[in-house]
C-alpha positions, 0 to 999 in steps of 0.5 A: 713134156712134163712141167716142174716147179722148183725153189732155190736161192738166187745166185744170179742177177735179175738180168741173168734170170731174164736171159734164162727165160729166153734160153733154148733147151739145154743139154738135159732137155730143160727149158725155162718157161718162167722164173719168179723171184723175190728180191729181198729174200733172193729166192727163185721159183723156176717153172721148167719143161723137162723130160723128168725130175732127174734132168731138172736136178742135173740142170741145177747141179751143173750151175751149182744150185741146190734146190729146196724142192722140185715137183711136177705140176700141171698148168691150170690154164695154158700160157697165152702167147706174148705180144701186143694186146689185141684189145688195146689196138686202136 
C-alpha cells in the first residue's frame, strides 16, 4: 500500500499523538506508521499508509485538520520491528 507524508498544525496532545500510532486502520483505509512533531511550533509530520492521497485528505478532514501538504513517499529502508534489542541481551 502507498505511504504518504503530510504536515499540519497539532490540535492534539502528545498523548493523543502516541495513541494514534497504535490505532487500527480507519474507515478510509489510513493507518499511522509514525508521527513526528515539534512541541514549540506545534507542527506534526504524519507518516501514513493509505490507499491514495484522497483518503489521506478525508482522514484529516474528518478530524477537522487542514494539511499544508501531502506527498507520496518511498521509505529508503524498511522499518525494523519494535522489541528488545538483541544486541543488548546478556
